[in-house]
N, C-alpha and C positions, 0 to 999 in steps of 0.2 A: 676521172670521172668516164673513162670507158670501162674500169672495173666496176662501177656504180652503175653503169647502166648494163653490162651483161649478169650483175647481180639481180638486174630489174626484171630483164629478161628470162632469166632462170625461176625467177621466184611464180614471176606470170606462167609462165609454160608449167609448172610443178602446181599449182591453185589451178589450171585449168585443167589437169589432167584428174587430177582430185574432185574439181567439180565434176566432170563424163562419168567418172566412176560412180560419184555418188548420184548422180542421176540416173543413172543406171539400173543400182539397187531402190532407189523411189521410184522408177514406175514399175521394179517387180511387184512393190510391196504396196503401189497403189490400184495395184490390178487384182492381187489379193484378196484389197480388202473389200474393193466394189462386187468381187464373185460373192465374199459372203454376206455384203448388203443384198442382194440379188436373191441370194440362196433363203434368208431370212422374208423376206416378202411374198418369194414362192411357198415357203410354209406357211403365214399368215394366211393368204388367200385359200389354200388347199383345206384348213381347219377350217375357216370359216364355213365352207361349202363341202364339206363332207357329209353331213345328214342331209345335205340333199340330194347328192349324185348317190348317196347309198338306197335313198327313196324309189331315186328314178333309175336307178339298176336292177332293184328287186322288182317294179310294176315292167320291165322291158321297155319304158317309153326311150326310143333312142333320138328322138325331135327333142325331145323336154330338156336329153340332158347337152344337144346341139348348142340348146338356147342358153343354159348355164354357161355352157362355154365361151358362148358371143361375148355375155357379160361380163365374162372375168377377160375378154380382150380389151374391154374398152380401154386401161392402162395403155399409152401410146409404147412402150419401151418394152412389151409382150407382144412378138409379133403373129403370133401362132400357137394354142392346145390343143391337145389330141387326150383323147379318153380312148382308154384300153381295157377288154377285158381280162378276169385273170389268164384266158387261154392265148391270150397275144391276139384277139382280134378287135380290129379297129371298132370302137362305138360308136366315136362323134371326132369330129374335130372340126375347128373352128379357124379363118385366117390361112394365107398361105403355109401351110403343114408343108416341108420336103419330106418327099419320101425316104431322104435318108435317116432320118430318125423315124420312120414309121414305128408300127407295134411290134411287128415282125424281128424287128436290127435291135430293139432295148436288150435281151439279152444278152447279145453279143459288145453294145456301149457300155453295158455295166462293166464286162471286164476292164475294160479303158479309164475307167474313175479311179480317180486317187482316195477318194475315201468313201465306204459305206456304211451307213448309218443300220442302227441297232433294228430298224421294221425295213430295210432294205432298199431306204430312198437312197439318190448321189447326186451329183452334180458333174456337171462335163462342162469344158468349155475350150471352145475349137472355131475353125472358120467356114465361112463359107464366101460364096462369089460375092454378095452382098457385105461381107463385112465377119467382122467378129462378133459370135453367138455363145447365151448358154444355155446349155441343157439341164431340164430340173426335173426329175423324176420321183414322185413322190408315190407310197403304194397307198390303197385305200383296203381300212378293214371293218368287219361288223360284227362286233362280236370274235374276237381274234379269226374271224374267218377272211380268206383273201376274196376280194371282190372285184382288185381291177388296179391299174396305177393311171394316175396321170401327168401328161408327159407337156411341161410350160417351156416353153424357145422365145429366148428374149435377145433383144437387138441390146449390144453391148458396141456400137460404132459413138454412142460419148466420153465412153470411158476416153478410147482414143483422142476425142478432143480436145475433154477435158486435162489431160495428158500433155498435148500438146501447150498449150497453155501454161499449165504449170513447169512446164521443163524449159520454156524460153523466160518467164519470171525467174526460174533459179540461175539459169544460167547469167542473167543480167545481175542480181544477185550476188555472185559469186565471182563478177567479173568487177567487180564494184570493191568487193572485198578484197581482194588481191591486189589490186591497185593501191588501195589505199593501206592493206598490210607491206606492199611492196616497200612505197616511201616511207613511211615511218621507219619501216628496220634500217632502212638505209639513212635517213635522217641519223637515228639512234646509232646507229655505227661510224659510223664519222663523228659524231661527238664523243662515246665513248674512247676513239681512235685516238682522236687529238689529245685527249684528258689523260689515255696511256701513256704519249709520248711526255707529257710534258711530264708526268712523275718519272719515266723512266730517266730523263734528261741529268733532274734534279738527283736522282738516286747514285748517278754514275758522274757526277760535277762534286758526290761525297754525303750528301743530304741523308739525313735520318727515314730510313725505307718505313711506308706505311703499312700497316698489316694485310693487304691485299697483296706488298711486294716479298712479305716474310715467304710464304712457299716457293716463289721462285728464284731467291737469293740463296734458299737449301738445295731447292736442286742445281742451281748452278755450282753452287760449292762440290756435289757430290758428281756433276758430269766434271769439275776441275781435278776431282781425286781420280776418278776412273781413268783420266787421262793420262793422269800421272802413271799410276799401275802402268796402263797401255805402253808410254813413253821409257820404263822401267823396263820392260819385257821387251819391247823395240834393241833396246841397246842391250841383252843378251844376259840380264840378271836372271836368271829363271831360277833358279836355286835357291833352297832357304838355304841363309848362313846366320850364323851367331849375330851380325849385322843387321841382315834384314829381321829379325827375331825380333831385336831390341827396335827395330822401326815400326813393325806392327804393335809392337807392347805398348810403345809410345804413342802410337797413333791411337789404338784402341783401349789402352789401361793411362793412357797419362802416366807413366813412367813409373806406377808404384808398385809396392814390393807384393811378389808370389809368395805364398808360403807351403813349405811340402812337406809333409807329414810321412814318414817313412821307419819301418822298425830299424831298417839297418843306415849306417852314417856312413857316406864314402872317403873321410878320415878319421880311420884307428889310428890310435897313439899306444904302441906297448914300450913296456920295460924290456929292455935286452941288456941283463947285467946293469952298468951306469949308466949306461944311454936312453934313450927315451925315441923309438923310431915313426915314422908312418909309417900303415897299410893303408892298403887301397884292397875293400875285401872283393871277394870273386862275386860279385852279384851281377846280373844280368838289369835290376833295375835300376843299380848304381852307375853299371854303364850306360843305360840312358839315360836319368837323369841331369847328373852331375853336369854335364855341358849345358845342359839348361836351365842351370843356378849359375853356372859361371856367364853364361851372356845377359840373363836378364836380372840379376840379383835376387834381394829375396832372403828367406831365412829357410834353412833346414831343420827341422824338426826331429830328431832318433834317437835312439835307444844308445846311449852312453856303456858302453860293453867295453871299453881297450882297458888293461892295466895300469894305462899312465893318462887315462881320459881328464878324471877329477882333476890332476896337477896340471894341464895345459888350457884348462878353462877357468872362465873368474865365478867367483860367487855364483851366477844367475846360472849357470853351466854352461855360458855362449867362448864362441871361438871363431874368429874369422880364417877364411881358409876360402882357397889352395895354400897351403903355406909358401910366401914368397911371392904369392899372386893374388891376393888375400881381394875376394871380388864379392862374396857375400859369406851369411854368416851362419854359423853351426849352432841349433841349441841341443843341447845334451840334456836327455830325461832319464835318471838318474831309476835304478828298478833294484830290488833286493832279489835274492837268488829265490826265495820261492814264486815273488812276481815272475822272475823270467822262465823258471821251472812251469809254473801252472799257465801261463799266458803262454810261452813262446815253445818252449819243447813239448808243452802238454795240449792243450786245445788248439793251437796256431798246427804245430806240424805233426802231433799224431792222430788229430784230427781231421781236421779241414783240409791240412795237403794233402793227405791217400783221397779224402772223400773226392776233392775236384780231378783228381786225377786217377786216368784208368792207368794202371799199373799194378792189380791184384795185392793190394796190401788192404788189408782191414782197416778201418778207421776204428781208433776209440775215443771214446767222447766220458770224460769224469766231470761231475757236475763240482767239485773244486776247482779243476781246470778253466771251467766256463765263471768262474765267479770270479778267476785270478786273471783272465782275457777282460771282462768286464771293467775289473777296477783297474790295471792297464789303460783302457781304450780312456777312462774318467780322466785318468793323469795327462794323455796326449792332448786331450780336446781341452784342459785346463792351460797345459802349455802354450797351446795355440791361442787363447784369447789372452793370454802375457803379453805375446809377441805383436798383436794384430793395432795398428794404428789409426785403424779408424773401424765406422761402424758396420759397413758391407768389403771387406775384403775376398780375394779369390782365394782359397782355399786348394792344393791340390792334397788328396789324403790316396795312398799309394798301400794295394793289395791287400790281402787276405787278412794282415794283422789286426784290421781295425775295420772291421765290418759294423761295429756300432758308433764307432767315431763319428761317422757324419751326421747320426742322427744327434748327439750329443754336442756337436760343435753347434749343430742348425739351433738346440735349446738354449745357448748360449747368445750366437750371432744369428738373430734373425733373420738379419739381410745378406748372409754372407752369399758368395756366391761357390758351392761347393761342388769340386770334380771329384769322383772318384774315379782311380783305376784300378781295371783288377788284374794282375800280372797275370795269373794261371788261368787253366780254363774254367769257364762253371760248365757245371756237367745238367744232369736235363733232372727235370724236376721229382722224377722220380727216384734216382738216386741221393740228389739234395735231400730229397725226405727221410734218409737215416739219420741226419741230425737231429738231437731231442730237442733244439734249441730256433729249428731250421726259420719259425716265424719271428723271431728278434733278430735273426741276420740280416732279414729281408728289413724288416721295417725300421733298421737302423742303415743300411745303404739308402734308402731312399727316404734318408735326408741330405741325399745328395742331389746338384741342380745337374747333375749331368752324370752319369753313371756308365764309364769308358770298357769296353771289353776289347781284343785282339780283332777277332771276327764277329759279322754278322752270326753265325751258329752262334757261339758265344750271348750273344745279347739275345737271340730269340729263347736260348735256354731258361737266362732271367727272368725274362718276360713270362715264360711258361713256370716257373715258378711263382713271382710274385702273384699269376695267377690262380696258384691253386692253394695257397699259403696265406694271402694278405687282400683284407676286402678292400678295393681298392675298383678303382675304372681304367682299364688299359686304352688308350687310343693307338688302333694300328698304322692309323694312316700317317701319325709324326712318332711312332715309336717314342709314347710318352707315359708316364704311370700317371692316373689323377688322383691324387687324393684331398678330397676339401677342396680348400682354393688351390691350393702348393700341385705340381707336378716335378717330376722326374724324367727328363730326357736320357733314352736311354740310345748311345752311337759306339758303331767302330772305328777304333782310331788302331787302325796296325804299328806298333812301337819300331823302332832303328836303333840306329847310331850317329854318331854325328861324323861331320862329313864337311873336310877331312880329318881323321881322327889324329888328335892332338898326340899321341905318344908315340904318331908314326914320323915328330918331326925329330929331324937329325939322324934320322935310323940310317945304318948302314944298308948297303945295297942289298940285292936278295943274296948275290953272286957270295958275299960278305958275312952274312946272314947265315946262308948255309953252311959257309965254312967253319965260322965258328958253334952250331949248333951240332952238326957233324963230332966235330972236335970234343966237345962234352959230350956225346952219347958214344965215340969210338966206333966211328963208322965210315968204312971205306969212301971214297972220292964217289964210287958207283952205285954206292945204295942208295936205295928207294924209303922214304919216308913218308909214313902216315901218321897222324896225328889228330887225337880226340881230348878236348880240352873242357870239363865240365868240375859241379860239386862233384864228391863221390854219393847223390843222391840215386834211389833205385828208379826213381822215374825217366834217369836218362839213357837206360839200356844199356850200360858200359857192361856187365856183364855178359850180352849177345851182341857189344862189338867184338868184343874176345872172341865171342865165340864162330864169330861170321869171319875173323882173319883165323883162328884156326882153321874153319874149313876152305879155306882160299888156299892155304898152306896143304891141306890135304887133296884138294881137285885139281890144284895150279902148283907143282910143286917146282916147275921152273923159277919160285919167288924164294923157295927155301935158300939161306945164305944171303940174300941179295935185300928183301923187304926188310923193313923193321917199322911195326908201330909203337910211336910214344904214348902212351894217356898219362897226361897232367889229370890231375884229382885234387883238388885242394880237400880235406877234410871239413866235414859238415854235417854238423848235429848230433857228436860222438856221443851225448848222453843217450842216446835214442837208442835200444836196443833193434831196432830195422836196422840201423845205419852200422852200428855194429855190425851186425850178424853180413851186412851187406861187402863192408871195408873185409871181413874175411873171406867171404866167397874168392870176393876183386882178387886178392894175393894169391890164394889156392889157385883159381885159374888161370894167374900170369906163369905162375911157378911149372903148373903141368904143361904147360903150351912151351913153355921155355927147358923142361926138359925132352920133349919130346921132340920138339925140333932142331934145339938150339945145339953149337957145335963147338968146341972152344970158345972165342971172344964173342963168338955170332950169340947174340939173344933175339928172337921175332920181336919179341913184346917188351916195354920196356916202360914200367908204373913209375911216376915220379909225384910220390905222395903226400904233396906238400903245395903250401901258398908259392903263386911264382906272382910276380908283380909282372901289371898289363904289359909293358916294354918287353920283357922274357918272352911273354906267349905270344906278343907280332915277333918275333924273330923265329920263334917255333912254325906259327903259321906260312912267314914267308919261304922255311928251309925245306916244306914239306911236298910231297909231290900230289897229296891227295888231302883231304880233309873229314874225316868220318861224322857225320850229327846220327847217332840213332836214337835218341829220343821216343819212349814210349808214347807220351801222352805229352805235351808240351802247348802254351801261351802263344810263343814266338819261338822262342829259342836266338836269340843273337850273336853265338859263336859264329854259327855260320855267317850272320852278314859281316862280321870281326874279319874272317878269315877273306872274305872278298874282296873286304876295302883293304887288307894286307898286302893283294896282290896286284900294286902299282905295272907288275912286268908280265899281267895277262896271262900267267900259266898257273896249272895246277887244276884241283877236280875237288870239288865240292858232292857228296856221297853224303843225303840229307833221306831223313825220314819223313816218309808220309805223315805220320800224325804231330809234324810240329806244323805251329801256324805260318813259319818261313816259307813253308813248302806251297803255300798258296800264291807265294808271288816268286819265289826264285822257281820258277819254272824250267830254267835251261840246268838247273840240278841235275845230278843222277839221281833220282826219286826211288827209293827201297822203302819193305816193308820190313823193318829189323826184327821181326819173327820170323822172317824166311832165310833159312840159314843159305840155302842153295843161291835163293835173289839177291843176297847180300856180300856174299862168297863172288858171286859172280860178276857184280857191281863194282867190287875193288878190282879185282884182274878187269873190268874194263875200261876203270877209270887210270888205272897203270899205264894201259895199252896205247892210251886216247894219243890220237896225233894231235903235234902242237898246233898248226891250225886249229881243231876244232875246239881246243883249250881255249886258245883267243878268242876262238868268236864266242863262247859259252860265256867266260869272265868282261866283256867288255858289256856284253848285255846286262848279264847281273849287277856290274857295275855302275853303268848306265841307272840303273832302277833305284840301285843303294845309294845314289848320288843323289837323285831327287828327291826321295821317299824317304826322306833322312831325320834323324833327330827330331832338327829345328823345325822340320815341317807338322811334327806331331805335334809337338809341344806349341808351336804356331795356332794350330788349327782348332788344338782344345781350348786356347786360352783366349783366342778370337770368338769360339764359339761360348762363351762364361761371359767373355766383356761384352757381347750383344745379349745374353739373357740378363743378365744384369741391367744394360740400360733398356730393357723392354720391361724388367720388374722397377724399376726406377719411374717410368712412363706409368707405367700399370698403377703404382702410389698414386700418381701427384691424381689419373683419373678418378681414384679412389676417394683421394681426398675432396678433389671438386665438386663428383657427383657421388655423396656419399648412397647407397644402400638403403634404402625407402623411406630414407631424406629427404631435402628441399633443395636447389637452387636459391 
């Protein structure tokens, strides 16, 4: 009851204020209307008497003019009238005409008028001692010759009287309206509240919710979900883990499978004599994605390149992996030698790879290579279609090997949510324009629902290329490319590694790893070890890395005999001439440095040009004083993050090229320009001499970042974004069916 009384009082007060404001506006408007009415009457009087006034002015009969003015003031509201000559002389007056409006002061009053007409007439409202008045001054002309002016003074006190009457009536009307509205609103609110409570009690008791309650229930469910997430965070579950990724995918994707398309398989079967061995390829892509598939299940579609891959797969090319812990399917696609040469070695790695990397190798484009590239993309698209179990699957297309595949998959599965991630840099539009098939590549990628890159700069370069080579509209606010009814979102997703790394499970201690690696390399106990881990690729800056080691030994001879740098270099793309030349150059450089600074059993550089399994690589990481990543241009570079993950002892120093995507995140690393030998050699010396306290501080900070921004978070963000986009597409499809364009409901 008290609430109702307060509401009633507030409503009445509010309407009262509205009434006060309304009557103020009404008063000013009515005064303006009366002024215009008076002016209309004045012009009528002057126009009807103008001929008589002109005749009497011509004869100079001032008395006759006064008699005429006396006739004018018969109107009870006209207080006085004055006739002024063209020189400002008072010709005649009638009535109590005030001196304040005399003929001599009319020119100055004219300046105060709000509006002056074309013939020079004007009106002025003001107040005298007796009340409000209106002065109207009207010019008299004879054959365009100015003969004088007539000034009419009106009594406007009647306006105030009428205004008071109208205001009182308005106040009474608004007061009645305010009380009536308040009572009606109060009664309606009480009845609605009782009905709402009755329906709410019915829903809470388990009854079916009416349509008006469904939005409320949806909001309650969203609130409950948010509270659950907040509770999870409060309990300390901040880090993305395989379990959290599974929960997220179950929540957003309802546990459905994810299809991954990548050239390289996570497990390759090779014949070694009579035995078949499982090989894990040296690939950042595999390092990143394989833990995701183990966490969320699904299918990995890849090229079956191993010598025993056909033997180990079924008739459809499928095999469950990982061996001994089968958690997802690997679907192998078979390629002929000609297809592999044209698609992989030709267009992908002699064309697109050097095109996208600023590494001073000229890209080579051949029409026959692109034809094979298109053919293989078609083959992989068909493989995806054969693996899906619904018409709107989520497909992750990986890297530059499949630029055409998204549009091909889209043509076969129009409702699919296709997320393409480009693992290497995307060049600016001018450089990308070198490619003869630039338009086909961009159009192929725009078949994606979401296009992902490591950095925002790569996103910007891609949008610039779209703008340059494809007919589309770019939504800069949402970072989206719009083509007709379809759109492709462009997003940065910095890739990472799993945390914790499963290869470290059961790994010996740092001290034991160091002892094992030193024994393998024949190093003394007090030796200082540096390590580099890469495929033998010209973008990785391996030659520059070795030259930096040579320059350090030149400038800081105290390290000669004690510092050894081991380069683990898995052979890569050995059929391409540029890679063959790189291998020869690296071997010559290693030989020259060892001949120059080596002695006896001491070798300053050790080149291990062979494939190493991940557990073996992690042992080198744990044994090293420093890790040098000298990429000349790289999308991310996961070696840097692997080294950080391996150092649970918080020791070791990461020397990192500024031209990697990782350098944007790992700012506590020693950042260098790998082209500058003096800077790089100084950085290596600085890393070797870094105090333990500083090593710990830097490593702790970087490990915190990599542990939080791990591969499960990367995958979770992408897949949740894809799921939300698919949900919007489904709703949009239902709306389109409900309200067809140009149709009727």
